[in-house]
N, CA and C atoms as an extended XYZ file, in Angstrom:
324
Properties=species:S:1:pos:R:3:atomname:S:1:resname:S:1:resid:I:1 pbc="F F F"
N        -2.666      -26.435       -6.768 N   MET     1
C        -3.343      -26.242       -7.873 CA  MET     1
C        -2.851      -24.504       -7.534 C   MET     1
N        -1.981      -24.493       -6.349 N   GLN     2
C        -1.904      -23.128       -5.329 CA  GLN     2
C        -0.345      -22.724       -6.520 C   GLN     2
N         0.092      -23.749       -6.811 N   GLN     3
C         1.676      -23.861       -8.292 CA  GLN     3
C         1.227      -23.079       -8.822 C   GLN     3
N         0.107      -24.032      -10.115 N   GLU     4
C        -0.260      -23.359      -10.952 CA  GLU     4
C        -0.908      -22.004      -11.255 C   GLU     4
N        -1.862      -21.878       -9.821 N   ASN     5
C        -2.376      -20.006       -9.662 CA  ASN     5
C        -0.981      -19.264       -9.759 C   ASN     5
N         0.327      -19.825       -9.260 N   LYS     6
C         0.996      -18.673       -8.631 CA  LYS     6
C         2.440      -18.556      -10.416 C   LYS     6
N         2.163      -19.492      -10.704 N   GLU     7
C         3.044      -19.814      -12.004 CA  GLU     7
C         1.839      -18.357      -13.011 C   GLU     7
N         1.616      -18.711      -13.006 N   LEU     8
C         0.229      -17.470      -14.137 CA  LEU     8
C         0.501      -16.265      -13.834 C   LEU     8
N         0.391      -16.247      -12.209 N   MET     9
C         0.671      -15.016      -11.566 CA  MET     9
C         2.247      -14.580      -12.571 C   MET     9
N         3.120      -15.001      -12.467 N   GLU    10
C         3.980      -14.936      -13.329 CA  GLU    10
C         4.300      -15.078      -13.776 C   GLU    10
N         4.055      -15.532      -15.203 N   ASN    11
C         3.368      -15.818      -16.022 CA  ASN    11
C         2.905      -14.606      -17.664 C   ASN    11
N         1.789      -14.166      -16.311 N   SER    12
C         0.789      -13.492      -16.688 CA  SER    12
C         0.987      -11.937      -16.539 C   SER    12
N         0.896      -10.564      -17.509 N   GLU    13
C         0.847       -9.669      -15.942 CA  GLU    13
C        -0.090       -9.409      -15.347 C   GLU    13
N        -0.100       -7.286      -14.550 N   CYS    14
C        -1.399       -7.922      -13.558 CA  CYS    14
C        -2.686       -7.326      -14.666 C   CYS    14
N        -3.784       -7.458      -14.034 N   ALA    15
C        -5.185       -7.010      -14.946 CA  ALA    15
C        -4.906       -6.243      -15.110 C   ALA    15
N        -3.958       -5.147      -13.639 N   CYS    16
C        -3.353       -3.998      -14.898 CA  CYS    16
C        -3.074       -3.588      -15.773 C   CYS    16
N        -1.734       -3.837      -16.256 N   HIS    17
C        -1.121       -3.857      -17.140 CA  HIS    17
C        -1.762       -3.753      -18.196 C   HIS    17
N        -3.013       -4.887      -18.476 N   THR    18
C        -3.822       -4.411      -19.421 CA  THR    18
C        -4.827       -3.648      -19.442 C   THR    18
N        -4.961       -2.624      -18.906 N   LYS    19
C        -5.969       -1.615      -18.610 CA  LYS    19
C        -5.740       -0.324      -18.582 C   LYS    19
N        -5.802        0.975      -18.575 N   HIS    20
C        -5.895        1.940      -18.796 CA  HIS    20
C        -6.236        2.619      -17.360 C   HIS    20
N        -5.246        2.856      -16.160 N   THR    21
C        -6.206        3.684      -15.134 CA  THR    21
C        -6.563        4.547      -15.354 C   THR    21
N        -8.154        5.393      -14.670 N   PRO    22
C        -8.697        6.562      -14.980 CA  PRO    22
C        -7.803        7.216      -14.842 C   PRO    22
N        -8.193        8.344      -15.118 N   ARG    23
C        -7.184        9.651      -14.933 CA  ARG    23
C        -7.689       10.951      -14.927 C   ARG    23
N        -8.413       11.858      -14.380 N   SER    24
C        -8.552       12.797      -15.209 CA  SER    24
C        -7.739       13.705      -15.581 C   SER    24
N        -7.290       14.491      -17.087 N   GLU    25
C        -7.106       15.629      -17.254 CA  GLU    25
C        -6.021       15.833      -15.890 C   GLU    25
N        -6.773       16.691      -15.076 N   ALA    26
C        -5.972       17.098      -14.331 CA  ALA    26
C        -5.661       17.202      -14.036 C   ALA    26
N        -5.819       15.416      -13.235 N   GLN    27
C        -4.295       14.114      -12.827 CA  GLN    27
C        -3.770       13.876      -13.758 C   GLN    27
N        -4.088       13.653      -14.752 N   LEU    28
C        -2.769       13.197      -16.085 CA  LEU    28
C        -1.638       14.663      -16.061 C   LEU    28
N        -1.987       15.766      -16.432 N   LYS    29
C        -1.731       17.212      -16.124 CA  LYS    29
C        -0.139       16.765      -14.595 C   LYS    29
N        -1.213       17.006      -13.516 N   GLN    30
C         0.066       16.192      -11.706 CA  GLN    30
C         1.044       16.217      -12.948 C   GLN    30
N         0.855       15.156      -12.833 N   LEU    31
C         1.866       13.926      -13.261 CA  LEU    31
C         2.514       14.099      -14.022 C   LEU    31
N         2.458       14.905      -14.642 N   GLN    32
C         3.729       15.061      -16.143 CA  GLN    32
C         4.507       16.380      -15.743 C   GLN    32
N         3.636       17.602      -15.026 N   ASN    33
C         4.271       18.115      -14.176 CA  ASN    33
C         5.442       18.331      -13.733 C   ASN    33
N         5.021       16.951      -12.709 N   ARG    34
C         5.832       16.246      -11.708 CA  ARG    34
C         7.188       15.454      -12.870 C   ARG    34
N         7.070       14.869      -13.939 N   LEU    35
C         7.753       13.823      -14.337 CA  LEU    35
C         8.592       15.244      -15.752 C   LEU    35
N         8.079       16.576      -15.622 N   ASN    36
C         8.697       17.201      -16.507 CA  ASN    36
C         9.717       17.836      -15.926 C   ASN    36
N        10.050       17.439      -14.243 N   ARG    37
C        10.282       18.175      -13.179 CA  ARG    37
C        12.040       17.305      -12.680 C   ARG    37
N        10.915       17.084      -13.151 N   ILE    38
C        11.986       15.385      -12.387 CA  ILE    38
C        13.491       15.678      -14.111 C   ILE    38
N        11.824       15.449      -14.955 N   THR    39
C        13.211       15.680      -15.863 CA  THR    39
C        14.630       17.369      -15.552 C   THR    39
N        13.969       17.730      -16.234 N   GLY    40
C        14.475       18.600      -15.116 CA  GLY    40
C        15.573       19.060      -14.570 C   GLY    40
N        15.027       18.439      -13.936 N   GLN    41
C        16.530       17.845      -12.718 CA  GLN    41
C        17.337       17.060      -12.972 C   GLN    41
N        17.178       16.302      -13.594 N   LEU    42
C        18.348       15.112      -14.006 CA  LEU    42
C        19.173       16.266      -15.421 C   LEU    42
N        18.168       16.783      -16.164 N   ASN    43
C        19.077       17.353      -17.367 CA  ASN    43
C        20.162       18.562      -16.583 C   ASN    43
N        20.086       19.150      -15.331 N   GLY    44
C        20.880       19.711      -14.172 CA  GLY    44
C        21.729       19.147      -14.158 C   GLY    44
N        21.725       17.659      -13.620 N   ILE    45
C        22.962       16.711      -12.857 CA  ILE    45
C        23.890       16.865      -13.978 C   ILE    45
N        23.094       16.836      -15.334 N   GLY    46
C        24.289       16.585      -16.048 CA  GLY    46
C        25.043       17.804      -16.448 C   GLY    46
N        24.371       18.527      -16.630 N   ARG    47
C        24.237       19.981      -17.119 CA  ARG    47
C        26.124       20.218      -15.499 C   ARG    47
N        25.747       20.179      -14.399 N   MET    48
C        26.539       20.507      -13.482 CA  MET    48
C        27.867       19.461      -13.341 C   MET    48
N        27.614       17.953      -13.996 N   LEU    49
C        28.388       17.428      -14.552 CA  LEU    49
C        29.802       18.344      -15.356 C   LEU    49
N        29.357       18.323      -17.216 N   GLU    50
C        29.598       18.658      -17.497 CA  GLU    50
C        30.343       20.666      -17.390 C   GLU    50
N        29.985       20.878      -16.044 N   GLU    51
C        30.658       22.381      -16.006 CA  GLU    51
C        31.879       22.090      -14.751 C   GLU    51
N        31.811       20.936      -14.868 N   ASN    52
C        32.642       20.051      -12.978 CA  ASN    52
C        32.729       20.541      -12.017 C   ASN    52
N        31.378       20.487      -12.002 N   ARG    53
C        30.702       21.733      -10.535 CA  ARG    53
C        30.592       20.146       -9.239 C   ARG    53
N        31.155       21.812       -8.484 N   TYR    54
C        31.877       20.546       -6.768 CA  TYR    54
C        30.616       19.006       -7.070 C   TYR    54
N        31.630       18.035       -6.189 N   CYS    55
C        30.905       16.775       -6.244 CA  CYS    55
C        29.346       16.488       -4.702 C   CYS    55
N        29.837       17.317       -3.934 N   GLY    56
C        28.215       17.790       -3.233 CA  GLY    56
C        27.689       18.327       -3.946 C   GLY    56
N        27.657       19.698       -4.737 N   ASP    57
C        26.418       19.843       -5.269 CA  ASP    57
C        25.503       19.874       -6.211 C   ASP    57
N        25.882       18.352       -6.836 N   ILE    58
C        25.114       17.353       -7.555 CA  ILE    58
C        25.871       16.054       -6.658 C   ILE    58
N        25.645       15.819       -5.862 N   LEU    59
C        24.534       14.573       -4.718 CA  LEU    59
C        23.862       15.399       -3.930 C   LEU    59
N        23.819       17.013       -4.320 N   THR    60
C        22.603       17.583       -2.797 CA  THR    60
C        20.992       17.436       -4.145 C   THR    60
N        22.057       17.700       -5.925 N   GLN    61
C        20.784       18.010       -6.721 CA  GLN    61
C        20.669       15.927       -7.091 C   GLN    61
N        20.900       15.053       -6.901 N   VAL    62
C        20.271       13.806       -6.860 CA  VAL    62
C        20.146       12.922       -5.939 C   VAL    62
N        19.664       13.573       -4.430 N   ALA    63
C        19.156       13.253       -3.162 CA  ALA    63
C        18.180       13.817       -4.078 C   ALA    63
N        18.206       15.256       -4.338 N   ALA    64
C        16.412       15.765       -4.566 CA  ALA    64
C        15.790       15.411       -5.248 C   ALA    64
N        16.648       14.887       -6.488 N   VAL    65
C        15.881       14.441       -8.070 CA  VAL    65
C        15.433       12.025       -7.402 C   VAL    65
N        15.972       11.776       -6.097 N   GLU    66
C        15.926       10.820       -6.185 CA  GLU    66
C        14.829       10.963       -4.946 C   GLU    66
N        14.674       12.248       -3.724 N   SER    67
C        13.182       12.316       -2.941 CA  SER    67
C        12.255       13.194       -4.548 C   SER    67
N        12.205       13.363       -5.002 N   ALA    68
C        11.111       14.013       -6.210 CA  ALA    68
C        10.936       11.912       -7.011 C   ALA    68
N        11.317       11.459       -6.710 N   LEU    69
C        10.529        9.729       -8.340 CA  LEU    69
C        10.039        9.578       -7.083 C   LEU    69
N        11.159        9.471       -6.157 N   GLN    70
C        10.313        8.497       -4.939 CA  GLN    70
C         8.901        8.972       -4.427 C   GLN    70
N         8.405       10.124       -4.235 N   SER    71
C         7.382       10.864       -4.525 CA  SER    71
C         6.201       11.134       -5.689 C   SER    71
N         7.106       10.396       -6.911 N   PHE    72
C         5.577       10.386       -7.726 CA  PHE    72
C         5.569        8.794       -7.760 C   PHE    72
N         6.044        7.788       -7.593 N   ALA    73
C         5.580        6.094       -7.174 CA  ALA    73
C         4.803        6.504       -5.886 C   ALA    73
N         5.042        7.124       -5.571 N   TYR    74
C         4.002        7.235       -4.318 CA  TYR    74
C         2.474        6.882       -4.461 C   TYR    74
N         2.548        8.134       -5.565 N   ILE    75
C         1.363        9.414       -6.271 CA  ILE    75
C         0.380        8.307       -7.157 C   ILE    75
N         1.454        7.353       -7.526 N   ILE    76
C         1.189        6.291       -7.960 CA  ILE    76
C         0.812        5.053       -7.836 C   ILE    76
N         1.543        4.658       -6.464 N   LEU    77
C         1.621        3.552       -6.847 CA  LEU    77
C        -0.358        3.820       -5.200 C   LEU    77
N        -0.244        4.872       -5.077 N   GLN    78
C        -1.341        5.045       -4.382 CA  GLN    78
C        -2.501        5.443       -5.339 C   GLN    78
N        -2.626        6.426       -7.140 N   GLU    79
C        -4.131        5.182       -7.894 CA  GLU    79
C        -4.094        3.466       -7.775 C   GLU    79
N        -2.671        2.619       -7.373 N   HIS    80
C        -3.072        2.086       -8.165 CA  HIS    80
C        -3.777        1.395       -7.334 C   HIS    80
N        -2.908        1.505       -5.991 N   MET    81
C        -4.046        0.716       -4.982 CA  MET    81
C        -5.941        0.907       -4.625 C   MET    81
N        -5.531        1.986       -5.414 N   GLU    82
C        -7.125        2.893       -4.919 CA  GLU    82
C        -8.331        2.809       -6.195 C   GLU    82
N        -7.826        2.084       -7.306 N   THR    83
C        -8.002        1.814       -8.056 CA  THR    83
C        -7.972        0.601       -8.560 C   THR    83
N        -7.774       -0.439       -8.970 N   CYS    84
C        -6.979       -1.548       -9.486 CA  CYS    84
C        -7.031       -2.960       -8.744 C   CYS    84
N        -6.543       -2.718       -7.515 N   VAL    85
C        -6.646       -3.203       -6.606 CA  VAL    85
C        -7.245       -3.409       -5.844 C   VAL    85
N        -8.551       -2.400       -5.616 N   ILE    86
C        -9.933       -2.421       -4.779 CA  ILE    86
C       -10.538       -2.987       -5.990 C   ILE    86
N       -10.746       -2.841       -7.119 N   GLU    87
C       -11.110       -3.687       -8.115 CA  GLU    87
C       -10.565       -4.908       -8.428 C   GLU    87
N        -9.626       -5.213       -8.737 N   GLU    88
C        -9.690       -6.818       -8.087 CA  GLU    88
C        -9.664       -7.825       -7.576 C   GLU    88
N        -9.575       -6.855       -5.828 N   ILE    89
C       -10.811       -7.495       -4.571 CA  ILE    89
C       -11.861       -7.878       -4.408 C   ILE    89
N       -12.410       -7.145       -5.344 N   LEU    90
C       -13.692       -6.703       -5.530 CA  LEU    90
C       -14.884       -7.287       -6.582 C   LEU    90
N       -13.524       -8.139       -7.635 N   ASN    91
C       -14.031       -9.577       -8.168 CA  ASN    91
C       -13.187      -10.862       -7.595 C   ASN    91
N       -12.611      -10.603       -6.118 N   GLY    92
C       -12.459      -12.079       -5.609 CA  GLY    92
C       -10.675      -12.025       -5.993 C   GLY    92
N        -9.919      -11.425       -6.883 N   ASN    93
C        -8.735      -12.068       -6.495 CA  ASN    93
C        -8.110      -10.949       -6.251 C   ASN    93
N        -8.058      -12.014       -3.999 N   ASN    94
C        -7.200      -12.037       -3.406 CA  ASN    94
C        -5.968      -11.505       -3.121 C   ASN    94
N        -5.043      -12.637       -4.644 N   GLU    95
C        -4.212      -12.890       -4.960 CA  GLU    95
C        -2.721      -11.026       -4.792 C   GLU    95
N        -3.554      -10.367       -5.547 N   ILE    96
C        -3.480       -9.520       -6.268 CA  ILE    96
C        -2.567       -8.568       -5.688 C   ILE    96
N        -2.615       -9.125       -3.724 N   MET    97
C        -2.043       -8.327       -2.027 CA  MET    97
C        -1.159       -8.453       -2.151 C   MET    97
N        -0.547       -9.856       -3.222 N   GLU    98
C         1.416      -10.278       -3.086 CA  GLU    98
C         1.998       -9.138       -4.184 C   GLU    98
N         0.816       -9.528       -4.972 N   GLU    99
C         1.827       -8.239       -6.380 CA  GLU    99
C         1.561       -6.404       -5.165 C   GLU    99
N         0.987       -6.241       -4.738 N   VAL   100
C         1.242       -4.658       -3.971 CA  VAL   100
C         2.476       -4.650       -2.902 C   VAL   100
N         2.205       -6.388       -2.595 N   ILE   101
C         3.332       -6.030       -1.452 CA  ILE   101
C         5.045       -5.985       -2.065 C   ILE   101
N         4.874       -6.605       -3.492 N   GLU   102
C         6.177       -6.944       -4.271 CA  GLU   102
C         6.247       -4.897       -4.835 C   GLU   102
N         4.940       -4.912       -4.863 N   LEU   103
C         5.760       -3.234       -5.876 CA  LEU   103
C         6.022       -2.786       -4.211 C   LEU   103
N         5.872       -2.099       -3.645 N   VAL   104
C         5.876       -1.569       -2.399 CA  VAL   104
C         7.672       -1.978       -1.428 C   VAL   104
N         7.678       -3.437       -1.759 N   LYS   105
C         9.281       -3.489       -2.114 CA  LYS   105
C         9.851       -2.978       -2.531 C   LYS   105
N         9.790       -3.101       -3.928 N   LYS   106
C        10.685       -2.264       -5.426 CA  LYS   106
C        10.982       -0.912       -4.923 C   LYS   106
N         9.780       -0.508       -3.964 N   LEU   107
C         9.765        1.101       -3.820 CA  LEU   107
C        10.474        1.873       -2.796 C   LEU   107
N        11.514        0.538       -1.980 N   LYS   108
C        11.724        1.307       -1.013 CA  LYS   108
C        12.664        1.304       -0.873 C   LYS   108
């Protein structure tokens, strides 16, 4: 039975994937602004390459993008835990914690 549940979870998506996470307009705007800044930073790195800029300067910008993207991911993870994960636990799905652990591992 446990093996069947594991296979079912591996073959199906988390319930959260079929739902929409409730976000206010303000939250959506903040997330989109962060993503737009990250996109701008990535485009800036592309321009730096085109201009054949100093490697150290490019690497500094890469580090900034990585940090910004990690911060963005942690915000999304926090939302996921405060909404989808709590909902699943309240519905009796304690296996959702396996998903959370895997997500955290991916973000390290």
